[in-house]
N, C-alpha and C positions, 0 to 999 in steps of 0.2 A: 533450450530455454528461450527466453524472449530476445528478439533482435534489438529492439529499441525501447526507450522509456515510454513512448507512445503505445507500443504493444502492451506494456504492463498496465498502463492506464486503461486501455480498452478492456483487458481481461478483468481488471478490478471493477470496472463499470458493469461488466457482464455478471460477475458473481455477487456484487453488492445490490445492483438495481434490476437485474434481469431484463435489460433493454429499455426500462422506463426510468429516467432520472427523477429522483425525489429530493426536493429541497431540504437540506439538513436544518434549516432555520424555521420553516413553517410547515413542512410536510407536503407541500403542494407538488403535483406531478405536471403542472403546467410550466414548461420552461422552453427557452429558446437557446439553441446551441450556438456558441460563437464559432465562426467559420474556420479560423486558423489555430484554434487551441482547444484542448479538452476541458472547456469550461462552459458553464450554463448560466443563464440569467433567468431567475424566477419571475414569472409573470404575475405572481400574487403579491410577494413581499419586495420585489425588485432588487434582490441581492444577487451577487455573483458568487458562484461556488463551483467546486470541482468534486470529483469522486473521493478525494482524499480528506475532505472536511469531515471531522468527527471520527477519524480513524487514527491509528498510530502513525500514519504517514503524513498527517496534517502539519503544515508549516515546516516541512523539510525541503531543502533544496537539493538533496541527494537523489541521484538517479534511482528510480525504482528497481532497476535491474540489480543494483547493489543491495537494496533492501531485501529483495526476493532471495538473492544468493545467501545473505546473512540468515534469513529466516530458515532456509533449507539447511544450512550448516548447523544452526542451533537445534533444529528438530532431529536431524540425522544423528547428531552426537549427544542427544538427550540433554542439551543445554550445557554440556560439559566441554566448553572451549574457552580458552583464556581470551581476554579482551585484546591482548597483543597479537595472538594468533589470528583472531577474527579480523582485526584491522589489516593484517598482512594479506590474508586471503582475499578480502574484498577491496583492497587498496584504498583504505581511508586512514585517517589518523586515529589515535587511541581514544580521543574524546568522542569522536563520531561513533566509533565502535561501541563505546560505553553507553552512549545515548540509545543506540539501536537495541543493545541487550536489555537495558532498563525498560524501554518501551515494550519489547516483546515479552519480557518476563512479567510485566505488570499490566498485561492486556485485559480488557474487560471480557466478560463471557460472550457477548455478541461479536466482538472483534476476534475472539478465539476461533469462531467458526470460519471467518474469512481466512485466518492464518492456516487453518486446516485444509481449506480448499486450495490455497496457494501451494502448500507443501505437496498435497496429493497430485495436483496438476503437474508441477515441476518434476516430481519423482516419476510420474508416468512417462514423461518425455525424455528422461535421462537414460 
C-alpha cells in the first residue's frame, strides 16, 4: 500500500488531475505549488486548495492511509462491516469510522470513479 500520507496525496493528484492541478473554485489550471506541502495557490482567483477539496476527503484531518484502508475494507467486504470492526481495523474511534462509512456510502457519481481507482490500485499491490 502507500508508505505515507503524502504518497496518498500524490496518487490522489494523479488520478484526479492527471498531472495538472485544477482549481476547485474557478476551474483554472494556472496554479503555483507551495514548496513544503501538497497545496496550490490559484493564480486566477487567488485561493489556496489541495487535491482533497470537493472530495469525500475534504476537511478531514485523518491520515489518507486510514481512509484508503477503510475504503478497501468496505469494498472487499461489499460494505458489510460493522462500524466497530472498521474502527478497530484502521485504529480510529467509532465516530470517525462512522463518518468514513457515511461519506463512502453517500459518495457522488464522479467521486465513485475515484474510489474505484483507489480500490483497483490498492488491490493490485496487495
